[in-house]
C-alpha positions as CSV (number, residue, x, y, z in Angstrom):
1,M,-36.3,-28.9,30.2
2,K,-38.6,-27.2,32.7
3,N,-37.7,-25.2,35.9
4,I,-39.3,-26.5,38.9
5,T,-39.5,-26.8,42.6
6,F,-38.2,-30.0,44.8
7,I,-41.5,-30.6,45.7
8,E,-43.0,-30.7,42.0
9,A,-40.5,-32.8,40.5
10,I,-41.8,-35.6,43.4
11,T,-45.6,-35.1,42.6
12,E,-44.7,-35.4,39.1
13,A,-42.4,-38.4,39.6
14,M,-45.4,-40.0,41.5
15,A,-48.0,-39.5,38.6
16,E,-45.8,-40.3,35.8
17,E,-45.4,-43.8,37.6
18,M,-49.0,-44.3,38.3
19,R,-49.7,-43.6,34.5
20,R,-47.3,-45.9,33.4
21,D,-47.8,-48.9,35.7
22,Q,-51.8,-49.8,37.2
23,R,-49.9,-50.9,40.1
24,V,-48.6,-48.4,41.6
25,F,-50.6,-46.4,44.2
26,V,-49.9,-44.0,47.1
27,M,-51.1,-43.9,50.8
28,G,-50.8,-42.1,53.8
29,E,-52.3,-39.6,56.2
30,D,-53.9,-36.8,54.1
31,V,-52.3,-37.7,51.0
32,A,-55.8,-37.9,48.9
33,L,-59.0,-35.2,50.2
34,Y,-56.0,-33.1,51.7
35,G,-53.8,-33.4,48.9
36,G,-50.7,-34.3,51.6
37,V,-49.9,-32.1,54.9
38,F,-47.0,-30.5,52.0
39,K,-49.0,-30.9,49.3
40,A,-46.8,-33.4,47.7
41,T,-50.0,-35.5,46.5
42,K,-51.7,-32.8,45.2
43,G,-54.3,-33.4,42.3
44,L,-53.4,-37.3,42.5
45,L,-56.9,-38.0,44.0
46,D,-58.5,-35.9,41.1
47,E,-56.8,-37.9,38.1
48,F,-56.5,-41.5,40.0
49,G,-59.2,-41.9,42.2
50,P,-59.8,-43.3,45.8
51,V,-58.5,-46.8,45.0
52,R,-55.0,-45.4,44.0
53,V,-54.9,-42.7,46.1
54,I,-55.9,-43.6,49.6
55,D,-56.1,-41.7,53.1
56,T,-54.8,-44.4,55.8
57,P,-55.9,-43.9,59.7
58,I,-53.0,-41.9,61.6
59,S,-50.9,-44.8,62.1
60,E,-47.5,-45.5,60.8
61,E,-47.5,-49.2,61.9
62,F,-50.4,-49.7,59.5
63,I,-49.4,-47.6,56.8
64,V,-46.1,-49.0,56.4
65,G,-47.3,-52.7,57.1
66,G,-50.4,-52.3,54.8
67,A,-47.9,-51.2,52.1
68,V,-45.7,-54.6,52.8
69,G,-48.4,-56.8,52.1
70,A,-49.5,-54.9,48.9
71,A,-46.2,-55.2,47.7
72,A,-45.7,-58.9,48.7
73,V,-48.6,-59.8,46.4
74,G,-47.5,-58.0,43.5
75,L,-48.2,-54.2,43.7
76,R,-45.9,-51.0,44.4
77,P,-47.1,-49.0,46.7
78,I,-45.8,-45.3,47.7
79,P,-46.6,-45.0,51.4
80,E,-45.9,-41.6,53.0
81,I,-45.0,-40.7,56.3
82,Q,-45.6,-37.3,57.1
83,F,-42.3,-36.4,59.4
84,S,-39.7,-38.9,60.0
85,D,-39.5,-38.5,64.0
86,F,-43.0,-40.9,63.7
87,V,-41.5,-43.5,61.4
88,S,-40.3,-45.7,64.1
89,C,-43.8,-46.7,64.9
90,G,-43.3,-48.6,61.9
91,F,-40.4,-50.2,61.9
92,D,-41.4,-53.6,62.6
93,P,-42.8,-54.0,59.1
94,L,-40.2,-52.1,57.7
95,I,-37.0,-53.4,59.4
96,Q,-38.1,-57.0,60.2
97,Q,-40.3,-57.6,57.1
98,A,-39.7,-55.6,54.3
99,A,-36.2,-55.4,54.3
100,K,-35.7,-59.2,55.1
101,L,-38.3,-60.3,52.6
102,R,-36.2,-61.2,49.4
103,Y,-33.7,-63.1,51.7
104,R,-35.8,-65.0,53.6
105,T,-37.8,-66.1,50.8
106,G,-34.6,-67.2,48.9
107,G,-35.4,-64.6,45.7
108,G,-39.0,-65.7,45.8
109,W,-40.7,-63.0,47.0
110,T,-39.8,-59.0,47.0
111,C,-41.1,-56.2,48.3
112,P,-40.8,-53.5,45.9
113,M,-42.4,-49.9,48.0
114,V,-41.0,-46.5,48.0
115,V,-41.4,-45.2,51.9
116,R,-41.7,-41.3,51.1
117,I,-40.6,-39.9,54.4
118,C,-40.7,-36.3,55.3
119,C,-37.5,-34.6,57.3
120,G,-35.0,-32.3,57.8
121,G,-34.6,-29.1,60.3
122,E,-34.0,-25.3,59.4
123,I,-37.8,-25.0,59.4
124,G,-38.7,-24.4,62.9
125,G,-40.5,-27.5,63.3
126,G,-38.9,-28.3,67.0
127,L,-38.2,-31.6,68.4
128,Y,-40.5,-33.9,67.0
129,H,-41.0,-32.3,63.6
130,S,-37.6,-31.6,62.2
131,Q,-35.4,-35.2,62.7
132,T,-33.9,-36.4,59.5
133,N,-32.9,-40.2,60.9
134,E,-31.5,-41.5,58.2
135,N,-28.9,-43.4,60.8
136,W,-31.9,-45.7,61.5
137,F,-32.1,-46.9,58.1
138,F,-28.5,-46.8,57.1
139,G,-27.3,-50.3,58.9
140,T,-30.3,-52.0,57.6
141,P,-28.9,-54.5,54.8
142,G,-32.1,-55.4,52.3
143,L,-33.2,-51.4,52.3
144,V,-32.0,-48.8,49.7
145,V,-31.6,-45.8,51.1
146,V,-32.3,-42.3,48.9
147,A,-31.9,-38.5,50.0
148,P,-32.0,-36.4,46.9
149,S,-30.8,-32.6,47.0
150,T,-32.0,-31.0,43.6
151,P,-35.5,-31.4,41.5
152,Y,-33.4,-33.3,38.6
153,D,-32.3,-35.9,41.6
154,A,-35.6,-36.1,43.2
155,K,-37.6,-36.9,40.1
156,G,-35.3,-39.5,38.9
157,L,-34.6,-41.4,42.0
158,L,-38.1,-41.1,42.9
159,K,-38.9,-42.9,39.6
160,A,-36.0,-45.4,39.8
161,A,-37.0,-46.4,43.4
162,V,-40.7,-47.2,42.4
163,R,-39.4,-49.4,39.5
164,A,-37.1,-51.1,41.4
165,D,-37.9,-54.8,43.6
166,D,-36.1,-53.8,46.6
167,P,-38.2,-51.5,49.4
168,V,-36.7,-47.9,49.2
169,V,-36.6,-45.2,52.1
170,Y,-36.8,-42.2,50.3
171,L,-35.9,-39.0,52.4
172,E,-37.4,-35.7,51.2
173,H,-36.1,-32.7,53.3
174,K,-39.1,-30.4,54.1
175,K,-36.4,-27.4,53.5
176,L,-36.1,-28.3,49.9
177,Y,-39.9,-28.4,49.2
178,R,-40.2,-24.9,47.9
179,W,-36.9,-23.4,48.4
180,I,-34.9,-25.0,45.9
181,R,-35.8,-25.3,42.0
182,G,-34.3,-26.7,39.2
183,D,-34.2,-27.8,35.3
184,V,-36.2,-31.1,34.8
185,P,-36.5,-33.0,31.5
186,E,-39.6,-33.2,30.0
187,E,-39.1,-36.7,28.8
188,D,-39.1,-39.7,30.8
189,Y,-35.5,-40.7,32.8
190,T,-34.7,-42.2,35.8
191,V,-31.3,-41.9,38.0
192,P,-29.4,-44.7,39.0
193,L,-29.7,-45.9,42.7
194,G,-26.5,-46.3,44.1
195,R,-24.6,-43.4,42.4
196,G,-23.2,-40.4,44.0
197,D,-23.0,-37.2,41.5
198,I,-20.0,-34.6,41.9
199,K,-22.1,-31.1,42.1
200,R,-18.6,-29.1,42.1
201,P,-15.3,-30.7,41.1
202,G,-12.2,-29.5,43.0
203,T,-8.7,-30.2,43.6
204,T,-7.7,-29.1,47.3
205,L,-10.2,-31.2,49.4
206,T,-13.5,-33.3,49.0
207,I,-16.8,-32.8,50.6
208,V,-19.3,-35.8,51.1
209,C,-22.6,-34.5,51.9
210,Y,-26.4,-35.2,51.1
211,Q,-30.0,-33.5,50.9
212,L,-30.0,-29.9,52.6
213,M,-26.0,-29.7,53.2
214,V,-25.3,-30.3,49.2
215,H,-26.6,-26.7,49.2
216,R,-24.4,-25.4,52.3
217,A,-21.4,-27.1,51.0
218,L,-21.7,-25.7,47.5
219,A,-22.0,-22.2,49.2
220,A,-19.1,-22.8,51.0
221,A,-17.1,-23.7,48.5
222,D,-17.8,-20.3,46.8
223,Q,-16.5,-18.4,49.5
224,L,-13.6,-20.8,49.8
225,A,-12.6,-20.2,45.8
226,T,-11.9,-16.8,46.6
227,Q,-9.2,-17.8,49.0
228,G,-7.5,-20.2,46.7
229,I,-9.4,-23.4,48.4
230,D,-11.0,-25.7,45.5
231,V,-13.2,-27.6,47.1
232,E,-15.1,-30.6,45.5
233,V,-18.7,-31.6,46.6
234,I,-20.0,-35.3,46.4
235,D,-23.6,-35.4,46.5
236,L,-24.0,-38.9,47.8
237,R,-27.7,-39.1,46.6
238,T,-28.0,-42.6,47.6
239,L,-27.0,-43.4,51.2
240,L,-27.4,-46.9,50.9
241,P,-25.8,-48.6,49.1
242,W,-23.7,-45.2,48.8
243,D,-21.3,-44.7,45.9
244,Q,-17.8,-45.5,47.8
245,E,-16.1,-45.9,44.4
246,M,-16.9,-42.5,43.7
247,V,-15.9,-41.0,47.2
248,L,-12.4,-42.8,47.4
249,E,-11.5,-41.6,43.8
250,S,-12.3,-38.3,44.7
251,V,-9.8,-38.5,48.1
252,R,-7.4,-40.1,46.4
253,K,-7.2,-36.8,44.3
254,T,-7.4,-34.5,47.0
255,G,-5.9,-36.2,49.7
256,K,-8.4,-34.6,52.0
257,A,-12.2,-35.4,53.2
258,M,-14.6,-33.8,55.3
259,V,-18.4,-35.5,55.6
260,V,-21.4,-33.2,56.3
261,H,-24.8,-34.2,57.5
262,E,-27.6,-32.6,59.6
263,S,-28.4,-35.5,61.9
264,P,-26.2,-35.9,65.4
265,R,-22.7,-37.0,65.0
266,T,-21.9,-40.3,66.9
267,G,-23.4,-43.3,65.3
268,G,-23.9,-41.3,61.6
269,V,-23.5,-41.9,58.3
270,G,-20.4,-39.7,58.3
271,G,-18.7,-42.3,60.8
272,E,-19.0,-45.2,58.6
273,I,-18.1,-43.3,55.3
274,A,-15.0,-41.9,57.3
275,A,-14.1,-45.3,58.2
276,V,-14.1,-46.5,54.8
277,I,-11.8,-43.9,53.4
278,M,-9.6,-44.1,56.3
279,E,-9.6,-48.0,55.1
280,Q,-8.9,-47.9,51.5
281,A,-7.4,-44.6,51.0
282,F,-5.1,-44.4,53.8
283,D,-2.0,-43.6,51.7
284,Y,-3.6,-40.8,50.1
285,L,-4.7,-38.8,52.7
286,D,-2.5,-35.7,53.9
287,A,-4.7,-35.0,57.0
288,P,-7.4,-36.7,59.3
289,V,-10.9,-37.3,57.5
290,T,-13.3,-34.7,59.2
291,R,-16.7,-34.9,60.2
292,L,-19.2,-31.7,60.6
293,T,-22.4,-32.9,61.8
294,G,-25.6,-31.8,63.7
295,L,-24.8,-32.0,67.6
296,D,-25.2,-35.0,70.0
297,V,-28.4,-33.7,71.4
298,P,-32.1,-34.3,70.7
299,P,-32.6,-33.0,67.6
300,M,-34.1,-30.4,66.9
301,P,-34.1,-27.3,68.9
302,F,-37.3,-25.3,68.3
303,A,-36.0,-21.5,68.9
304,P,-34.5,-20.1,66.0
305,A,-31.1,-19.1,67.7
306,M,-30.6,-22.7,69.4
307,E,-31.6,-24.5,66.1
308,A,-28.9,-22.4,64.0
309,H,-26.7,-23.2,66.5
310,Y,-27.2,-27.1,66.3
311,L,-27.2,-27.1,62.2
312,P,-24.0,-26.9,60.1
313,N,-24.0,-24.3,57.9
314,S,-22.1,-22.7,54.8
315,E,-20.4,-20.6,57.3
316,K,-19.5,-23.5,59.6
317,I,-18.5,-25.6,57.0
318,A,-16.2,-23.1,55.4
319,A,-14.4,-22.4,58.4
320,K,-13.9,-26.4,59.0
321,A,-12.3,-26.7,55.6
322,R,-10.0,-24.3,56.1
323,E,-8.8,-26.0,58.8
324,L,-8.6,-28.8,57.0
325,A,-6.9,-27.3,53.7
326,A,-3.9,-25.6,56.1
327,Y,-3.0,-29.3,57.0
């Protein structure tokens, strides 16, 4: 095992997959000469050259569309979108082409590509550099949506995504890049897509979360443990398809559930998860399913005080959990 940062895990995953499979290549704005705006692709150009590490124009439509074309003819591209806020420019090739290619050809063609998207707040990025936008993809059949929270999961999920035959939206929370460190195996490994992970077992209530909110929930759970509230924290890791079996099993055990995410409440991932829990585990619930999310305003405020007001944090999670536990 070795201890590395979240972003180092991502870089290692790409490099290892490029060594393993000559069809894998990286493309995006500033990914080659500059090594990526966040340095996720640092060193790849030196090892693999300009044919497999490609600087593109500032055009998300070109980046995603070019990747779809490359994937359709047998390559395995990893296009990078610098900020999730701008991925909407690439919606047509991603939503209308990549997500539908397997279905429209009766399984004759696939679209094996991994769209790495840098996202997330708590970095002072303001309105156009802080959104997560996972809800834009969550309702699109044909896509796989991944949202890791630890270096181990980030590397294992990215390697699994590169080897998958379907288009994967791989969401990287910028706050985690250099803030989170963790142990990662030296040998080759993958983390299966579609499987959640119980980051902390508990019996009083279940918190379902992902990305940065996993760490906020774990901090809240530590606070609550001193007050006799035993919280189970589930990291979804993959949002589409999400691990319904794990979540429902946990809720049937604890009888109470809360979903936490930083994107806005209305139309968010939390609403779908809450609905499934209500439909399939209603008889086990001792309280209504609760959501703690970002506010229904255009995210993300730039001023530090306003950004803090917008985002869920460990104190807000702990307070909401205490209310839920009191039912």
